[in-house]
N, C-alpha and C positions, 0 to 999 in steps of 0.2 A: 604930589611928587611924581614926576614922570617915571614910567617903567624903564628898566634897563633891558638890553638884549637878552641877558641871561635869565632875567625874571620872566620875560615873554616866552622864551624857549621852554623853561621849566613848567610854566602853567599850561602851555600847549601840550607838552609831553605828558603831564599828569592827566589831563583831560583825555588824551588819545588812548591812554592805557585802558580806560573803561570801555572803549568801543572797538578797539582793534582785535582781530580774531585769528591771527596767525597766518593770514593770507600774505605771504611775503616772498621776496626773491631769495633763492638759495644763496648762501654765502655772503649775505649783506650787500648784494650788488645795488639794491635800491638806493643806498646812501652814498654811492659814488656819483659825484657830479660829472656830467659830460665834459670832455676837455674844452677849456676856454669858456665854459658857461658861467663860472663863478664871477669872473671879472665883468663879463658882458651884462649879466642881469643886475649885479650890484651897482654897476655904473649907471644903468638905466634907472634904478630906484633912486640913486643919489641925485641924478639930474632932475628927476621929477620933484623931489623934495626941495631942491634949490629953486626950481621954477615956480613952485607953489608953496611958499614958506608957511602959509597958514596950516598946512598939514602937520607941521611941527609945533608951531606956536599955539594953535587953537585945538588941534586934535591929538597931539601927543605922539607923533610917529617918528621921533628922533631915533628910536631903536631899529627902524626898518632898514637902514643902510648897513647894519652890522651883520656880518656873516654868522655870528654866534646866534642870531635870532632863528636860524633855519636849520632844519634837519635834512631836507632834500631840496634838490633843484626845483621840484614841483612846488614846494612851499614858497620859494622866492618868486616864482612866476605868478602864483595865485595872489601873493601880497602886492606885487606890482599892479595887478588888475584892480585890487581894492584902492590903491592910491590914485590911480588914474580915474577911477569912477567917482571918487570923492573930490578930485582936484577942482572941478568947475562948479561944484555945489556952493551956492551963496552961503558964506559963513553965518549969515543971519537967519538962515532957514530954520524954522522952529524944530524940525526933526533933528538938527544938529545940536540943539540946546542940551547940554549935559551928556552928549553922546560919547561913549568910551571908544578908545581905539579898537580896531578889529584885526585879529591875526587870522589869516586864511591858511589852512593847512591841508595836506594830503593825509587821508586816513587809510591805513593799510587794512581795508575792509571791503567785502564784496556784497554786503547785505543792504546797502542803501546807496543812493547816488550822491546826496549831499544833505547837510542840515546845518542850522545855526544854533549856537549855544551862547545865550546872553550871560554876562558876568558883571560883577560889581566894578571891577577896574579894567577888565579886558574881555571883549566879546570874541568869540571864536567861530570860524566857519570851517567845516570839514567837508572835503570832496572825496568820495569813496574811490579808491584805486581800482576796484573791480570794474565799475562802469567805464572808466576811462580806458582800461585795457581792452574791454569788449569793443569800444569805439575804435581803437587802433586795429583790432583784428577785422572789424567790419570794413575799414578803409583798405586794409591789405587784401581782403577778399575781392573788393571792387576792382582794385588794380590788377589782380590776377585774372579776373574775367575780362578786363579791358585788354590784357596781353594776348587773349585768344584772337583778337582782331586788331593788331597794331596799325597805327597810321590812319584810323578811321574816326577819330574823336575830336578833330580840330574844332568842329562847330558845336560841340556839346558843352552845355554850361556845367553839367555835373554828371560824372560817370560815363558809361558807354553811350556812344552816339545812337546805336541801334541794338538795344538789348534783345529785342525780339529776333532780329536776324542772327545774332550770336547764338541764341538758344536753338535756333533751327539748325545751324551748322555744327555746333559744338555742345549739344545738349548733355551728353554724358560728362564732358569736362566741367560744364557749369554745375551740374548736380554734385559732382565730387568736390568742387571748390566750396559750394554752399554748405555741404555736409561737414567739411573740414572746419569751416567757421563755426557752425553750430556746436561741434565737438569742443572747440576751444572755449566758446562762451559757456557751455555747461561745466567745463572743468573749472573756469573762473568762479562760477556761481557755487560750485562745491568746495571752493577754497583751495583748489589745487593750482599752484602757480604754473601756468603753461610754459611752453618752450619760449625761448628768447624771441622777441619781435624781430622781424626782418627789417632792413634799412628802409622803412617806408617814407621817412622824411624826404630823402633825395628823390624817391620815386614820385612823391606827391608834388614836389616843386617842379618836376619835369612834366607833369601831366598838363595837357593843353586846356585846362578849364579851371573852375573855382574850387576843385576838391582840396587843394593844399591849404585853404583857409578854414576848413570845416572843424578840425580838432581845436584850433585856437578859438574859433568863434563859439563853439559849444562850451568850452572851458570858461570863456569870458561871460557868457550868458548865465551859467550856473553860479558863478561868483556874484554877479550882479543880483540875481534872484535872492540868494541868501542874505546879501547885504540889504536888500529891500525888506526882508523880514525884520532885521534888526532895526533899521531906520523907522519902520512902522510900529515898532514896539509890540510885535505879535507875541502872543503866548505860544511858543513853539511846541509846548507839550499838549496843546489842544489843536491839532491840525484839522483844518477844514479846507474844502475846495475854494471857498470864498477868500480865505487868507492866501492861498496859493495864487489865485488870480490877482489879488492885490499886490503880492510880491513880484509877480510877472510884470505888472504895469509899472511898478517902481523900477524894475530892471530896465525896461524900455526907456524911461525918463533918464536914468543914470547913463545909459549908453548914448542917448542923444546929446546929453551934456558933455559926454566924453569926446564928442567930435571936436570941440574946441581945444581940449587938452592935446589931442593927437595932432591937430593942425599946428599947434604952437610948438610941440616937441619934435615932430617928424615931417611936417609938411604934407601929411596925408592922414585921413581918418578912416582908412580901409578897415582896420580891425573893429572899430566901433560900428561902422556901417554893416559889416558882415555879421557882427554879434546880433544885430536886430534882424537883418534880412535872411540870414542863414542859421546863426547860432540857436535862436529860439525855436524855429521850425525843426531844425535837426535834432534838438533836444527832445521835442515832443515825439517825433518819429522814432528816433533811436531809443528813447526811454521806453516807448511802447514795446518795441522789439525786445528790449532787455527784460521787461517784466513778463512778456509773453514767454520768452525762453525760461525765465524763472518759474513760471507756472507749469511749463512742460516738465522741467526738472523735478518739481514738487510732485506732479502727477505720476511721473515714472516711479517715484519713491513712495507713492501712496500717501502723500501728505496733502493737507488742505491747500487749495489754490485760490480760495475766495479773496484773500488779501490782495493778491496780484491782480485779480479781475477788477476789484474796486479801484486800484491805482490806474489801470488802463482806462476805465471810465472817466476818472478825474482828469487824466491827461487830455482826453478828447474835449472835455468841457473847457479846459484851460486854453487849448489851441483855438477854439471858437472865439473866446473872449480876447485872446491875443490879437487876432486879426481885426476884430471889432474895435479894439482900443486904438490900433494904429489908424484905422479909418476915421475914428472919432476925433483924433488929434490932428488929422490931416497930414500924416507922415507917409508918403508914398515909398515905403522901403521894402515891400514884399514884391517879388517878381517870380512868376511861375516857372521860368526856365531853371532857376536855382533849385526849385523843389521837385520838379517832375522826375528828374533823373534819380534823385535821392529816394523819392517815394517809390519808384519802380524797384530799386535795389532792396529797400526794406520789405516791400511786398513779396519779392522773390524769396527772401529769407523766411518770411511768414509762411509762404507755401511750403518751404522746407520743414518748418516746425510742425505743420499739420501732417505732412507726409510721414514724418518721424512718428507722430502719435498713431497714425493709421497703421504703420508697420508694427508698432508694439501691440496694438489691439488685434491685428491679424494673427500675430504670433501667440498672443495670450488667450483670446476668446474666439478667434476664427472669423472675426468680422473687421474689414478695413474701415473703421469709423474714426473720425477725428476726435480729439479729447474735449473740444468745445463745440457748442451748437453753431452751425454755419450762419444762421440768421442773426444770432447775437454778435458774432464777429463782424458781419456786414454792417450791423448797426454802429459798431464802434469804429469801423475802419473804412467802410465803402465810400464815404463822401468827404474825405479829408481835403481834397482839392477842388471839389465841384459843388459845394453847397451855395446858399444864396449870397454869401459874402464874396464880392468880386475882389480879385487880387490886383492892385494897381501896379503900374510899371515902376521900376526902381530907378533912381538917378545913377548916372555913371559915377564910378569911384574916382576920387581925385587922384 
């Protein structure tokens, strides 16, 4: 018997109770949907179900078009991603045999980025609110640095056209902007809901490059990765780098299949294209920054940092196999201009992390030493864009 919207909402809510940690917007603002968003996203979900009826008849998603299924606007956006990712999968595919419907939800949590939770009648995907907030602050920081040199970024694929020149002319301002971002990120990791975000959506759309797609591309890649775990029937309680690589590869396959869905529905496959060419790489880069800042916060509080360092190493391995897999399947979807600007901005923030740790050590023990060994960091970070795997050119977006 098919689940109802109320049943899905209740099961998701009960599961969320066990993982949410009080990281929340004051006054319940999180649960207020943006003006006009409810009709827009539910209409998009309804249209997708109508265009791909097997999502209802074979996979049991009749509840997905009902507002009662969702707690937040983010929930509905994640769910739309799930539906589009599954729409072009052949119903006869063995991984869909007996596959239960998936509810993707936002978790009010800052301790993890995402995870999948299999169930007997309903699978769940949770995306941590903390990481997505840090991503928004990172984008806002980049825009603030770009504002130091307005009108110079028309030829930049991502971020400032000349970060080095901006740093020469406005170094003090750049340092202050980066430190403000790190302060916001640490507050998120500590569970303190930071100040309200600035109106970055309008600023991103106005930016003369691909920055405006980054948030949606990362979000879409994360949903596809967790859906990959469920489709591959992974034991999510026994996490290994091998399973993470397998889920990444499933995410790529789902996004490539999604090209057809988006062409059918909207006449363009830009989101699916960007989820592979930008969303995956941005996730690895920004996820590494997130866990490095988490390690710094733990170090400041004299707590163990080894779990964060292990995650950093795993992300590096996953990034290697991500590119290798794209080359193996002959998909020319990575392009270095998408990544260089993002890589430079993440590197700038990492410099800020180490400068902060050196300041704490100078203050505490009288020596300006970083909290991690420099050679170890270079091993993890130094060759993200220049190792032996060449990055092919990307096709133009339709």
